[in-house]
C-alpha positions as CSV (number, residue, x, y, z in Angstrom):
1,C,0.6,7.7,20.6
2,K,3.7,5.6,18.4
3,I,1.3,4.0,16.2
4,A,-0.9,7.5,15.5
5,R,2.7,8.9,14.4
6,A,3.9,5.8,12.4
7,V,0.5,6.1,10.4
8,D,0.7,10.0,10.1
9,A,4.0,9.4,9.1
10,S,3.4,6.6,6.5
11,L,0.1,8.2,5.2
12,A,0.0,11.5,5.6
13,P,-3.2,12.3,6.4
14,H,-5.0,15.7,6.7
15,G,-6.3,14.3,10.0
16,M,-7.0,11.2,12.3
17,N,-9.7,10.0,14.5
18,V,-8.8,8.1,17.5
19,M,-12.0,5.8,18.9
20,Q,-12.9,3.0,21.0
21,L,-16.2,1.7,20.4
22,N,-18.2,0.5,23.7
23,G,-20.9,-1.5,23.8
24,Q,-24.0,-2.6,21.0
25,A,-25.3,1.1,20.8
26,G,-21.8,2.0,20.5
27,N,-21.3,-0.3,17.2
28,Q,-19.0,-2.4,18.9
29,V,-18.6,-5.8,17.2
30,V,-15.2,-6.9,18.7
31,P,-16.2,-7.7,22.4
32,H,-12.8,-6.6,23.8
33,L,-10.8,-3.4,24.6
34,H,-9.3,-1.9,21.3
35,M,-9.0,1.1,19.3
36,H,-9.2,2.4,16.1
37,L,-7.0,4.9,14.2
38,V,-8.9,6.0,11.4
39,P,-6.7,8.3,9.1
40,R,-8.9,11.2,7.2
41,W,-8.5,13.0,4.2
42,L,-10.3,16.5,3.6
43,D,-12.4,14.5,0.4
44,D,-12.9,11.2,2.2
45,R,-16.8,11.6,2.6
46,L,-16.4,9.0,5.5
47,T,-18.9,9.9,8.2
48,I,-18.2,8.3,11.6
49,C,-21.9,8.2,12.9
50,A,-22.7,6.0,9.6
51,W,-19.1,4.3,9.4
52,Q,-19.9,1.3,6.9
53,P,-16.5,-0.5,6.0
54,V,-14.9,-0.2,2.7
55,L,-13.1,-2.7,1.1
56,G,-9.4,-1.4,0.0
57,D,-7.1,-3.2,-2.5
58,R,-5.3,-5.8,-0.2
59,S,-2.1,-5.3,-1.9
60,D,-1.9,-1.5,-1.0
61,I,-3.2,-2.2,2.4
62,A,-0.3,-4.7,2.9
63,L,2.2,-2.1,1.6
64,A,0.9,0.7,4.0
65,A,1.1,-2.1,6.8
66,D,4.6,-2.7,6.1
67,E,5.5,0.9,6.0
68,I,3.7,1.5,9.6
69,K,5.5,-1.5,11.0
70,A,8.8,0.0,9.9
71,K,8.3,3.1,11.0
72,I,7.1,1.9,14.5
73,S,10.4,-0.4,14.5
74,G,12.8,1.9,13.7
């Protein structure tokens, strides 16, 4: 996937979860098909089964998004 490769090249995570949540029991919140690409680091302590959003720094997120977009485009 082009986007996953761009995330990998931009953020250099140790791994990545690719998920599609389906239905209420699957924790789907937005009622249409979409994929989640979750970059992972060995010490991130994220458990997907108890996934709770953690707010990040908006400027850091914007910088990462710009870098990912540039890698997709170029």
